Each structure stands twice: as structure tokens, then as C-alpha cells.
ZAMAR-8031 format. One record per residue: residue number from 1; residue in one letter; chain; z, x, y of N, C-alpha, C in turn. Coordinates in pm, whole numbers, padded with zeros to 5 digits. Layout:
BEGIN
num,residuo,cadena,n_z,n_x,n_y,ca_z,ca_x,ca_y,c_z,c_x,c_y
NUM,a,A,Z,X,Y,Z,X,Y,Z,X,Y
...
//
This chain:
BEGIN
num,residuo,cadena,n_z,n_x,n_y,ca_z,ca_x,ca_y,c_z,c_x,c_y
1,m,A,07962,07603,10018,07899,07472,10001,07877,07447,09852
2,c,A,07909,07325,09808,07892,07291,09668,07756,07228,09644
3,a,A,07720,07221,09515,07589,07167,09479,07578,07020,09518
4,d,A,07456,06977,09545,07428,06839,09584,07420,06753,09459
5,r,A,07520,06669,09437,07526,06588,09316,07425,06474,09320
6,a,A,07360,06451,09432,07259,06346,09436,07135,06385,09356
7,l,A,07114,06515,09332,07002,06560,09252,07026,06531,09105
8,s,A,06920,06524,09026,06933,06505,08883,06993,06630,08820
9,p,A,07056,06618,08700,07110,06737,08634,07007,06848,08616
10,a,A,06883,06811,08577,06779,06913,08558,06748,06985,08688
11,a,A,06745,06912,08800,06716,06973,08930,06830,07065,08973
12,l,A,06954,07029,08942,07068,07113,08977,07062,07245,08900
13,l,A,07027,07239,08772,07016,07361,08693,06899,07447,08741
14,q,A,06792,07382,08784,06677,07455,08836,06716,07533,08961
15,q,A,06803,07479,09044,06849,07549,09164,06917,07680,09127
16,v,A,06998,07680,09021,07065,07803,08978,06962,07902,08925
17,a,A,06870,07855,08842,06766,07944,08789,06685,08007,08901
18,d,A,06657,07931,09007,06579,07983,09119,06653,08091,09197
19,a,A,06784,08102,09178,06861,08208,09245,06846,08342,09176
20,a,A,06789,08343,09055,06760,08468,08984,06621,08517,09024
21,p,A,06592,08645,09004,06456,08694,09033,06351,08613,08958
22,r,A,06233,08600,09017,06130,08510,08966,06091,08540,08822
23,r,A,06084,08666,08785,06041,08702,08650,06155,08715,08550
24,a,A,06277,08693,08594,06391,08706,08504,06399,08587,08409
25,a,A,06448,08613,08290,06480,08506,08196,06615,08445,08234
26,t,A,06625,08315,08227,06751,08248,08259,06775,08135,08160
27,v,A,06903,08114,08130,06946,07997,08055,07066,07939,08129
28,i,A,07054,07816,08172,07162,07746,08242,07200,07625,08157
29,a,A,07328,07609,08126,07373,07498,08042,07495,07432,08106
30,v,A,07496,07300,08103,07604,07222,08163,07646,07113,08065
31,d,A,07776,07093,08056,07830,06976,07986,07922,06904,08085
32,r,A,07889,06779,08114,07972,06698,08203,08010,06571,08129
33,a,A,08139,06565,08093,08193,06448,08022,08113,06419,07895
34,g,A,08074,06526,07823,08004,06508,07697,07854,06499,07707
35,e,A,07800,06496,07828,07655,06489,07847,07603,06630,07875
36,e,A,07523,06684,07784,07478,06822,07791,07336,06832,07846
37,t,A,07315,06929,07935,07183,06958,07989,07161,07109,07983
38,v,A,07044,07152,07935,07014,07295,07923,06878,07322,07987
39,h,A,06871,07430,08064,06746,07473,08127,06718,07616,08082
40,c,A,06602,07640,08021,06562,07774,07976,06433,07813,08045
41,r,A,06425,07940,08087,06305,07991,08153,06285,08137,08116
42,g,A,06164,08175,08081,06134,08316,08061,06136,08358,07915
43,f,A,06131,08491,07896,06112,08549,07763,06218,08655,07736
44,t,A,06238,08683,07608,06344,08777,07569,06314,08920,07608
45,d,A,06183,08956,07621,06148,09093,07660,06011,09094,07726
46,g,A,05964,09212,07758,05840,09226,07832,05715,09187,07756
47,t,A,05724,09173,07624,05605,09133,07549,05572,08986,07570
48,r,A,05666,08909,07620,05649,08766,07645,05610,08691,07518
49,a,A,05652,08744,07404,05619,08681,07276,05721,08576,07234
50,e,A,05845,08589,07281,05952,08499,07238,06023,08441,07360
51,a,A,06018,08311,07375,06086,08245,07486,06236,08242,07460
52,v,A,06314,08252,07567,06459,08240,07553,06497,08096,07521
53,t,A,06605,08081,07447,06658,07950,07411,06809,07950,07432
54,d,A,06874,07840,07399,07020,07837,07411,07088,07918,07302
55,r,A,07009,07979,07210,07064,08067,07107,07040,08215,07138
56,t,A,06968,08246,07246,06941,08385,07283,07069,08450,07333
57,r,A,07095,08572,07285,07214,08644,07329,07187,08718,07460
58,f,A,07284,08708,07551,07285,08782,07677,07416,08862,07683
59,e,A,07413,08978,07749,07536,09055,07766,07629,08985,07865
60,l,A,07758,08980,07833,07854,08906,07914,07926,08991,08018
61,g,A,07927,09124,08000,08000,09206,08095,08146,09160,08103
62,s,A,08196,09145,08224,08338,09118,08244,08383,08979,08200
63,a,A,08290,08888,08172,08332,08760,08114,08398,08781,07978
64,t,A,08377,08899,07917,08449,08938,07795,08599,08930,07815
65,k,A,08646,08955,07935,08791,08958,07961,08859,08826,07927
66,t,A,08787,08715,07940,08849,08587,07905,08873,08578,07755
67,f,A,08786,08640,07675,08806,08644,07530,08924,08733,07495
68,t,A,08937,08846,07566,09051,08934,07543,09181,08863,07576
69,a,A,09182,08785,07685,09300,08707,07721,09334,08605,07613
70,l,A,09232,08540,07557,09256,08441,07452,09309,08508,07325
71,l,A,09254,08624,07291,09306,08701,07178,09453,08737,07201
72,f,A,09486,08781,07321,09622,08817,07358,09715,08696,07341
73,a,A,09675,08581,07396,09758,08461,07387,09773,08415,07242
74,d,A,09667,08429,07162,09675,08391,07021,09772,08481,06946
75,m,A,09765,08612,06970,09857,08703,06902,10001,08680,06947
76,a,A,10018,08641,07074,10152,08608,07122,10204,08483,07054
77,a,A,10117,08382,07038,10158,08258,06972,10196,08282,06826
78,r,A,10136,08383,06765,10167,08418,06626,10288,08509,06615
79,g,A,10343,08555,06728,10458,08643,06726,10426,08787,06700
80,r,A,10297,08824,06710,10258,08963,06682,10274,09052,06805
81,v,A,10270,08994,06922,10302,09063,07047,10377,08964,07135
82,g,A,10440,09013,07241,10503,08926,07338,10429,08933,07470
83,l,A,10415,08821,07538,10348,08823,07668,10417,08919,07764
84,d,A,10549,08928,07755,10623,09014,07846,10664,09147,07783
85,d,A,10596,09184,07674,10623,09316,07615,10596,09424,07719
86,p,A,10689,09518,07737,10662,09627,07832,10556,09722,07778
87,l,A,10473,09772,07868,10373,09872,07829,10441,09993,07766
88,s,A,10560,10024,07813,10632,10141,07763,10666,10130,07615
89,s,A,10666,10007,07559,10693,09990,07417,10567,10006,07332
90,r,A,10452,10019,07399,10324,10025,07328,10254,10159,07340
91,v,A,10299,10244,07431,10236,10375,07449,10345,10482,07451
92,p,A,10310,10608,07420,10409,10716,07425,10461,10736,07568
93,e,A,10579,10787,07581,10640,10805,07713,10556,10896,07801
94,w,A,10494,10998,07741,10415,11092,07822,10292,11026,07885
95,a,A,10249,10912,07827,10127,10846,07875,10153,10744,07984
96,l,A,10279,10715,08015,10307,10615,08118,10256,10661,08254
97,p,A,10203,10570,08335,10154,10608,08468,10265,10661,08555
98,r,A,10227,10733,08657,10324,10781,08754,10361,10669,08850
99,g,A,10473,10684,08915,10520,10583,09008,10649,10522,08959
100,a,A,10738,10491,09054,10872,10444,09019,10871,10314,08942
101,a,A,10768,10230,08962,10768,10098,08901,10689,10094,08770
102,a,A,10635,10206,08725,10544,10205,08610,10610,10150,08484
103,e,A,10739,10175,08465,10806,10131,08343,10821,09980,08336
104,s,A,10798,09909,08446,10813,09763,08444,10680,09691,08417
105,i,A,10572,09765,08396,10444,09702,08362,10456,09632,08226
106,t,A,10409,09507,08219,10407,09433,08094,10262,09409,08051
107,l,A,10245,09363,07928,10111,09327,07881,10054,09213,07964
108,e,A,10138,09120,08006,10092,09010,08090,10039,09061,08224
109,h,A,10101,09165,08278,10048,09224,08401,09907,09278,08380
110,l,A,09881,09337,08263,09747,09385,08235,09646,09271,08234
111,a,A,09687,09156,08179,09597,09042,08164,09578,08964,08293
112,t,A,09663,08984,08393,09651,08912,08520,09610,09004,08635
113,h,A,09571,09126,08604,09528,09222,08707,09638,09248,08810
114,t,A,09763,09248,08766,09874,09275,08857,09957,09395,08811
115,s,A,09897,09480,08727,09971,09596,08674,09984,09707,08776
116,g,A,09895,09711,08875,09891,09823,08968,09801,09936,08922
117,l,A,09739,09924,08804,09648,10028,08756,09518,10024,08835
118,p,A,09448,10136,08845,09321,10139,08919,09213,10059,08850
119,r,A,09105,10031,08922,08994,09954,08867,08930,10025,08748
120,l,A,08913,10156,08758,08852,10236,08653,08947,10344,08607
121,p,A,08939,10389,08482,09026,10497,08435,08999,10626,08511
122,p,A,09100,10696,08554,09077,10828,08614,08998,10917,08519
123,g,A,08898,10984,08573,08814,11071,08492,08688,11007,08440
124,l,A,08676,10872,08451,08557,10807,08398,08433,10840,08478
125,l,A,08444,10846,08611,08326,10865,08694,08252,10993,08663
126,r,A,08325,11095,08626,08261,11224,08596,08164,11210,08479
127,t,A,08202,11136,08375,08113,11118,08260,08015,11004,08281
128,a,A,08040,10917,08380,07955,10800,08402,07825,10834,08472
129,l,A,07824,10937,08554,07709,10965,08640,07578,10983,08563
130,p,A,07575,11056,08449,07447,11072,08379,07387,10940,08330
131,g,A,07469,10840,08305,07417,10712,08258,07443,10600,08358
132,w,A,07447,10633,08486,07490,10536,08588,07403,10411,08592
133,t,A,07274,10424,08569,07185,10307,08578,07160,10243,08441
134,s,A,07227,10292,08337,07206,10234,08204,07338,10204,08134
135,n,A,07417,10310,08106,07541,10293,08032,07652,10383,08090
136,p,A,07707,10345,08205,07806,10431,08269,07934,10450,08189
137,y,A,07966,10356,08099,08086,10370,08016,08056,10436,07881
138,g,A,07931,10468,07856,07890,10511,07723,07954,10638,07674
139,r,A,07991,10729,07764,08049,10857,07723,08200,10862,07739
140,y,A,08260,10745,07756,08406,10740,07768,08463,10681,07640
141,p,A,08523,10766,07552,08572,10719,07423,08716,10666,07431
142,p,A,08761,10589,07333,08898,10537,07336,09004,10647,07331
143,q,A,08968,10765,07279,09066,10874,07271,09111,10923,07409
144,r,A,09036,10887,07513,09073,10934,07647,09162,10836,07721
145,l,A,09185,10717,07664,09259,10614,07737,09399,10660,07778
146,l,A,09475,10714,07686,09612,10751,07718,09618,10865,07819
147,k,A,09524,10959,07809,09520,11067,07909,09490,11011,08047
148,s,A,09398,10915,08054,09368,10851,08183,09489,10773,08234
149,l,A,09559,10706,08143,09678,10631,08183,09783,10723,08243
150,a,A,09802,10839,08180,09901,10934,08230,09864,10989,08368
151,r,A,09735,10992,08400,09690,11041,08530,09696,10934,08639
152,s,A,09719,10810,08601,09720,10700,08697,09851,10696,08774
153,r,A,09845,10637,08893,09965,10618,08974,09976,10472,09014
154,v,A,10093,10414,08991,10122,10277,09031,10188,10282,09169
155,r,A,10121,10224,09268,10168,10234,09406,10241,10109,09453
156,r,A,10231,10000,09378,10302,09877,09412,10372,09823,09288
157,a,A,10479,09752,09310,10554,09696,09197,10464,09602,09117
158,p,A,10457,09619,08985,10376,09530,08902,10415,09384,08923
159,g,A,10314,09297,08925,10337,09154,08942,10335,09108,09086
160,t,A,10314,09199,09180,10320,09160,09322,10184,09155,09389
161,r,A,10085,09221,09334,09955,09226,09400,09843,09221,09297
162,v,A,09739,09142,09325,09622,09137,09237,09527,09250,09273
163,h,A,09499,09335,09177,09402,09442,09195,09318,09447,09069
164,y,A,09196,09395,09076,09109,09380,08959,09092,09514,08889
165,s,A,09116,09513,08757,09118,09640,08685,09049,09628,08550
166,n,A,08928,09685,08538,08865,09701,08408,08953,09786,08317
167,f,A,09016,09885,08374,09104,09974,08299,09218,09896,08236
168,g,A,09284,09810,08314,09400,09736,08264,09365,09644,08149
169,v,A,09260,09564,08163,09223,09470,08056,09163,09546,07938
170,g,A,09087,09652,07965,09036,09733,07854,09148,09797,07775
171,l,A,09251,09844,07845,09369,09901,07778,09438,09794,07694
172,l,A,09451,09674,07749,09512,09564,07673,09435,09539,07544
173,g,A,09302,09533,07551,09221,09512,07432,09245,09619,07327
174,q,A,09258,09744,07372,09282,09854,07277,09420,09842,07213
175,l,A,09520,09804,07291,09656,09789,07237,09662,09674,07136
176,l,A,09590,09565,07164,09586,09454,07069,09518,09497,06939
177,a,A,09410,09575,06951,09340,09622,06832,09430,09713,06749
178,e,A,09508,09798,06814,09599,09885,06741,09707,09802,06671
179,q,A,09757,09699,06738,09856,09612,06675,09797,09540,06555
180,g,A,09670,09501,06567,09604,09431,06458,09558,09522,06346
181,g,A,09562,09653,06369,09524,09748,06265,09375,09753,06239
182,t,A,09294,09718,06339,09150,09719,06322,09085,09743,06457
183,g,A,08952,09746,06462,08883,09760,06589,08886,09631,06667
184,y,A,08857,09641,06797,08860,09523,06884,08763,09416,06835
185,g,A,08640,09453,06805,08539,09355,06765,08577,09282,06637
186,a,A,08628,09355,06538,08666,09292,06411,08786,09200,06430
187,l,A,08881,09241,06511,09000,09158,06537,08961,09031,06611
188,l,A,08877,09043,06712,08834,08925,06786,08755,08830,06696
189,r,A,08671,08885,06610,08594,08802,06517,08688,08720,06427
190,a,A,08790,08787,06372,08879,08721,06277,08970,08619,06344
191,q,A,09020,08653,06465,09123,08570,06529,09067,08462,06620
192,v,A,08948,08484,06678,08897,08393,06780,08757,08341,06748
193,l,A,08662,08432,06728,08522,08392,06719,08494,08305,06596
194,d,A,08537,08350,06479,08513,08272,06358,08590,08139,06360
195,p,A,08718,08139,06396,08789,08011,06400,08727,07909,06496
196,l,A,08668,07956,06606,08606,07864,06700,08460,07834,06666
197,g,A,08408,07899,06563,08271,07875,06524,08168,07934,06618
198,l,A,08200,08050,06677,08110,08115,06773,08024,08218,06700
199,a,A,07923,08170,06629,07843,08256,06543,07751,08349,06620
200,d,A,07711,08311,06742,07618,08393,06821,07689,08503,06900
201,t,A,07821,08498,06907,07896,08591,06992,07933,08715,06913
202,t,A,07900,08831,06967,07916,08956,06892,07950,09072,06985
203,s,A,08012,09173,06928,08037,09297,07002,07940,09407,06963
204,d,A,07845,09376,06877,07753,09476,06823,07625,09484,06907
205,p,A,07600,09596,06976,07479,09607,07059,07351,09617,06978
206,a,A,07363,09637,06846,07243,09650,06763,07187,09515,06720
207,e,A,07262,09407,06737,07212,09275,06697,07113,09223,06802
208,p,A,07022,09135,06762,06917,09088,06854,06974,09025,06981
209,q,A,06914,09059,07094,06952,09004,07223,06834,09017,07318
210,a,A,06842,08948,07430,06740,08965,07534,06746,09108,07588
211,t,A,06635,09154,07643,06631,09286,07708,06674,09272,07853
212,g,A,06771,09353,07893,06817,09349,08031,06729,09430,08124
213,h,A,06743,09404,08256,06660,09473,08355,06741,09513,08478
214,w,A,06707,09629,08531,06763,09680,08657,06644,09700,08751
215,h,A,06637,09623,08858,06526,09631,08953,06390,09624,08881
216,g,A,06382,09535,08783,06257,09515,08711,06231,09610,08596
217,r,A,06317,09711,08579,06298,09809,08472,06388,09774,08354
218,p,A,06336,09776,08230,06418,09743,08113,06530,09843,08093
219,r,A,06644,09792,08047,06762,09874,08022,06799,09871,07873
220,p,A,06859,09978,07822,06906,09976,07683,07028,09885,07671
221,p,A,07063,09842,07549,07183,09761,07532,07307,09831,07586
222,f,A,07394,09755,07647,07516,09807,07710,07617,09845,07603
223,v,A,07681,09961,07619,07788,10003,07528,07909,10043,07611
224,i,A,08028,10015,07558,08151,10045,07629,08259,10078,07526
225,p,A,08246,10194,07458,08332,10225,07343,08480,10240,07376
226,g,A,08513,10287,07496,08652,10311,07529,08726,10190,07581
227,l,A,08654,10089,07633,08716,09972,07694,08647,09844,07648
228,p,A,08631,09822,07518,08554,09705,07473,08610,09572,07523
229,g,A,08740,09562,07537,08800,09437,07581,08765,09399,07723
230,a,A,08706,09493,07798,08669,09466,07937,08523,09424,07951
231,g,A,08439,09441,07846,08299,09409,07872,08201,09424,07757
232,v,A,08245,09420,07631,08155,09454,07521,08072,09337,07470
233,l,A,08110,09213,07496,08050,09100,07424,07912,09061,07476
234,r,A,07834,09002,07385,07711,08931,07417,07717,08797,07346
235,s,A,07656,08695,07407,07669,08562,07351,07554,08475,07398
236,s,A,07548,08356,07344,07444,08259,07378,07502,08146,07462
237,a,A,07415,08073,07529,07459,07957,07607,07522,07852,07516
238,r,A,07469,07836,07396,07526,07737,07306,07670,07772,07269
239,d,A,07693,07898,07233,07829,07940,07200,07922,07926,07321
240,l,A,07876,07970,07436,07962,07971,07553,07997,07830,07598
241,l,A,07904,07737,07585,07935,07599,07621,08043,07543,07528
242,h,A,08034,07576,07400,08138,07532,07307,08271,07601,07339
243,y,A,08266,07729,07370,08386,07804,07409,08456,07737,07527
244,l,A,08380,07695,07626,08439,07628,07741,08493,07490,07704
245,r,A,08422,07418,07619,08472,07287,07573,08608,07303,07504
246,c,A,08625,07411,07429,08752,07436,07362,08865,07454,07463
247,h,A,08836,07515,07577,08937,07529,07682,08965,07396,07752
248,i,A,08862,07315,07767,08880,07186,07834,08968,07093,07750
249,a,A,08945,07091,07619,09020,07000,07531,09063,07074,07406
250,p,A,09169,07156,07414,09211,07237,07300,09249,07156,07176
251,d,A,09289,07033,07194,09332,06953,07080,09218,06886,07005
252,s,A,09097,06885,07064,08989,06811,06999,08865,06894,06970
253,h,A,08831,06992,07055,08703,07062,07040,08703,07184,06948
254,p,A,08813,07258,06933,08802,07382,06855,08760,07363,06711
255,g,A,08786,07250,06649,08743,07229,06512,08849,07272,06412
256,e,A,08816,07257,06284,08913,07280,06178,08950,07427,06164
257,g,A,08864,07518,06209,08893,07660,06192,09004,07711,06281
258,a,A,09032,07642,06390,09134,07687,06485,09270,07631,06447
259,g,A,09362,07719,06420,09497,07675,06383,09582,07643,06505
260,v,A,09708,07616,06477,09801,07577,06584,09813,07687,06689
261,a,A,09818,07814,06645,09837,07924,06739,09720,07935,06836
262,l,A,09597,07923,06786,09481,07937,06872,09470,07819,06968
263,r,A,09503,07700,06923,09502,07584,07012,09606,07601,07124
264,a,A,09722,07655,07088,09823,07682,07190,09775,07790,07286
265,a,A,09703,07889,07233,09652,07997,07317,09551,07946,07419
266,l,A,09469,07848,07381,09370,07791,07473,09437,07724,07592
267,d,A,09556,07672,07573,09635,07619,07685,09703,07732,07761
268,e,A,09753,07830,07687,09832,07938,07748,09751,08018,07850
269,v,A,09623,08041,07821,09545,08126,07912,09528,08063,08050
270,t,A,09539,07931,08061,09524,07867,08191,09658,07834,08257
271,r,A,09768,07864,08191,09899,07837,08251,09920,07927,08372
272,a,A,09960,07867,08483,09978,07942,08607,10107,08024,08601
273,r,A,10096,08150,08640,10210,08241,08641,10239,08282,08785
274,p,A,10352,08241,08841,10382,08276,08980,10396,08427,08996
275,r,A,10348,08479,09107,10364,08621,09138,10501,08644,09202
276,a,A,10550,08767,09185,10686,08799,09229,10704,08783,09379
277,q,A,10602,08809,09458,10614,08801,09604,10522,08692,09661
278,g,A,10513,08581,09590,10431,08471,09640,10284,08490,09610
279,g,A,10200,08410,09676,10057,08413,09649,10022,08315,09539
280,p,A,09893,08296,09515,09850,08198,09414,09903,08233,09275
281,a,A,09940,08131,09199,09978,08152,09059,09854,08190,08979
282,l,A,09875,08270,08875,09762,08333,08806,09754,08293,08660
283,p,A,09635,08252,08612,09613,08239,08468,09595,08378,08406
284,l,A,09571,08381,08273,09541,08506,08206,09392,08534,08216
285,s,A,09357,08630,08298,09220,08681,08317,09125,08585,08389
286,w,A,09135,08455,08371,09048,08363,08443,09077,08365,08592
287,f,A,08974,08351,08674,08993,08321,08816,09018,08171,08829
288,h,A,09098,08135,08927,09142,07996,08938,09127,07950,09082
289,h,A,09062,07836,09099,09044,07778,09233,09097,07635,09229
290,e,A,09194,07606,09313,09256,07474,09313,09243,07408,09449
291,t,A,09202,07283,09450,09197,07200,09570,09269,07070,09537
292,p,A,09292,06983,09636,09361,06857,09606,09293,06772,09501
293,d,A,09160,06786,09483,09092,06695,09389,09038,06765,09265
294,r,A,09065,06895,09246,09014,06959,09124,09077,07097,09104
295,q,A,09078,07141,08978,09116,07277,08941,09001,07337,08861
296,i,A,08956,07453,08904,08839,07517,08843,08881,07655,08791
297,y,A,08834,07687,08671,08856,07818,08612,08718,07881,08588
298,y,A,08704,08008,08623,08571,08069,08612,08583,08220,08599
299,h,A,08474,08281,08555,08465,08427,08548,08318,08465,08549
300,g,A,08286,08570,08621,08153,08628,08620,08151,08754,08537
301,g,A,08031,08805,08517,08017,08930,08445,07883,08995,08477
302,a,A,07879,09127,08469,07754,09199,08495,07753,09329,08416
303,t,A,07637,09362,08363,07611,09495,08308,07492,09551,08386
304,r,A,07439,09661,08343,07326,09719,08413,07197,09639,08394
305,g,A,07203,09534,08309,07082,09456,08289,07102,09305,08284
306,f,A,07226,09257,08305,07254,09115,08288,07354,09064,08391
307,t,A,07347,08934,08417,07445,08865,08501,07489,08738,08429
308,t,A,07619,08712,08429,07676,08598,08358,07773,08523,08448
309,f,A,07775,08391,08435,07880,08308,08495,07921,08203,08394
310,i,A,08053,08188,08374,08106,08079,08293,08221,08016,08370
311,g,A,08233,07884,08360,08343,07817,08430,08360,07675,08381
312,f,A,08479,07619,08408,08507,07484,08362,08613,07418,08448
313,s,A,08614,07286,08438,08716,07201,08496,08761,07105,08387
314,r,A,08890,07078,08380,08940,06986,08277,08935,06841,08323
315,d,A,08957,06816,08450,08958,06679,08501,08893,06677,08638
316,p,A,08764,06637,08642,08681,06587,08533,08636,06699,08439
317,a,A,08597,06661,08318,08557,06758,08217,08417,06809,08246
318,v,A,08409,06935,08292,08281,06996,08328,08281,07140,08278
319,a,A,08171,07183,08217,08152,07323,08177,08016,07370,08225
320,v,A,08011,07492,08278,07886,07550,08329,07870,07691,08274
321,v,A,07752,07719,08219,07715,07852,08171,07584,07891,08240
322,a,A,07580,08011,08299,07458,08060,08362,07436,08205,08319
323,l,A,07319,08232,08261,07288,08364,08206,07151,08409,08255
324,t,A,07139,08536,08291,07008,08591,08326,07003,08738,08286
325,n,A,06882,08787,08256,06868,08924,08205,06829,09021,08315
326,t,A,06903,09015,08424,06884,09112,08532,07017,09137,08600
327,m,A,07038,09260,08645,07162,09295,08713,07174,09218,08844
328,p,A,07295,09178,08885,07309,09101,09009,07270,09182,09132
329,n,A,07219,09111,09233,07194,09178,09360,07324,09183,09441
330,l,A,07319,09250,09555,07440,09269,09634,07499,09138,09685
331,r,A,07417,09038,09704,07466,08909,09755,07513,08816,09644
332,l,A,07499,08856,09519,07546,08778,09405,07492,08635,09407
333,r,A,07365,08621,09441,07307,08487,09459,07317,08402,09333
334,f,A,07290,08462,09218,07289,08386,09093,07431,08337,09059
335,m,A,07529,08427,09064,07667,08388,09036,07715,08281,09134
336,n,A,07686,08302,09261,07732,08207,09363,07668,08069,09344
337,a,A,07539,08067,09307,07473,07939,09283,07536,07867,09165
338,a,A,07571,07941,09060,07635,07880,08944,07774,07828,08978
339,q,A,07847,07904,09059,07980,07858,09099,07970,07733,09187
340,d,A,07871,07729,09275,07849,07609,09357,07819,07488,09269
341,l,A,07740,07510,09164,07708,07402,09072,07836,07348,09007
342,l,A,07920,07438,08957,08046,07396,08895,08134,07322,08994
343,c,A,08144,07376,09114,08227,07316,09218,08181,07174,09249
344,g,A,08050,07156,09261,07998,07025,09294,08014,06924,09182
345,l,A,07988,06966,09058,08000,06875,08945,08144,06837,08917
346,a,A,08237,06926,08952,08379,06899,08926,08446,06820,09037
347,r,A,08374,06790,09143,08434,06712,09251,08450,06567,09207
348,r,A,08569,06515,09219,08592,06375,09183,08528,06282,09286
349,p,A,08471,06173,09242,08416,06076,09339,08527,06011,09420
350,p,A,08498,05969,09542,08601,05905,09625,08656,05781,09558
351,a,A,08784,05754,09579,08848,05635,09524,08784,05510,09581
352,g,A,08771,05408,09497,08712,05282,09545,08564,05283,09539
//
């Protein structure tokens, strides 16, 4: 069920905020055809000294993957990588996954979750258990990526089945960083964040941000050293709303800092890519929902202390950002409420 558009914009945002735990901080921001509405509730930490605003940073979790996809498309537009570059050209032969089809994996397969790689790197769970409720990725360094890749098995031909993989997109981020000759965070800053004017968006867990919570208990900042491209970013509602506007209108919103390649990349990430054996066509990292009257792109994210939803529609032009400083519950009420809001706002009115 989609949101009730008969309600005022403020009331619609309040519905999403009410889907978060009562004491959680939330920031909900919407832009519909240039009309912006923001709802803020709560405080940055338990001292209740500082209220959250549209500039407060929240951890993005897997919504980071959309930034990795944009970085990938930008580097492809610049000719620094190819969308269809084989994985085998980027890693040593000994590190290729097992399975007859492993040599046909491309970088695009990594970005569309169709590589056949597992959700998590083999061997990660063993080191994750001591920090399971705080930083399960904290003890997994980038030096282990290729060993994990070599232990993986591809059981289906790449490009034929969607299997969500933190490992695949995290590996893509690391390969892009190696191609760029720098770390993931520095490369993303130079190629995407600074050109788009996203000053609040950072990969540094030491910079100020809201305090996350797990079942009401404060959590330390999330770290993911081995797979930053899968979940390292934190950002503000203001930055994310602008980020979505750039996707809605790549020719007008990115500003003077975004060159031709980045503007092309903003289109490229939403281009539908048919799968080899049918099924829905896939953008790069974004989830895509299409009906006769609208096309919606969205992504959620979660860490041990935060829940994020970002999504947009180009026609009509709608962007929705929903952030809260608590881990999602099993029913994903907060994410689902935000997606309902986007779905409802993006519905075209009946003709006539």
C-alpha cells in the first residue's frame, strides 16, 4: 500500500518518523517537483543536548553501494575502466573463484549483484562474531579479499541470477580504488563527492555524526575496512536530497563541479541491463520498481546502529530520504514506510 497523498507533506513525513522507535532520532526529507519538506525529531546522542538537523550525519550502510556504482560509471565514462571488463583482468589468476563460469564475471556483474559471488566473503563470519552487535566487519582487512575470492564458488553463470552480495560490490570498490591509485574514500571524494558538492558525506568514522543504537543501547561508529564500497559512508539528509536531485536531472542539478563524465554516469547507473536468461532489467546497484505509471529507484541501508532509505522518481520528479539512528527491526517498518511514501508521491494523477 502506498502513502495517502491526501495528507499534507508534513503529515506524510510524520508517518515515516512514527515507524521508527519512539526515542530514536529521525530526519525525513522530501523534494517533489522542487518543493522541499524536512521533518526532524530527536537528538544526536543520549545527552539530548543537540537536536538533529538536516546537516546531521547518519551511517548509510548499504546505501553506500549506489555511490560505488556512480564512481564505477564515472570511471568508465573517463575510460579508466570498462563496464564489461572481466574480473580476470583485475585480479591474479590464483584468486579467481572456483566454478566453470568464474572467468566470465565482469565488473558490471559485481555492480548488479549477478556475479554469482556469495553475500559475504568466505571466512568473514569467523572474525565477525566478537563484534557481531557493534562492528562485525571491523576485523576483516582488505588484504584478505583475494584469499576470500579464491575460496568462493560460482554456482550459476554470471548475469543470469540476482544474488545480493556485499562481497561483490565491496570487491568492486576495492578494484576501483586500486585503479585510481588511492583509497576508496579519497577516490570517491575526488571523483564524486566534491564535484557534486556533497560536503557532509564522508567515509571517516571519526567525524561528527549521530550516535547509533541497537535495542536502545548506543553503538560505536561503524567501520568496514575490507569492503568500504559496500557500506562505509555517512551523510546528511541535505546532502542525500541533493544527491538524488542529481540523479533525477543530471543535466541541471549537479552544478559546475560535475563534468561531462559524471553527468553521463548519473544516467548510466539507471540504465536497464537485460539479464541473460530473462527477468527484470537491472540498473547499477539501485533497486528498480516499474509500473505503467512510474519508475522508482531506491536503496536501503543498515548498520548496527542506523537505518537508511533513499529513493527517487524522475517523472514525476520525487526524492525521498529517511534516516534514523537505530538498527532496523525484523519487519523493516521504517524502510517500508519510507518506500510507501516514495511510491505514493511518485504516482501520477489520473488523466483528466
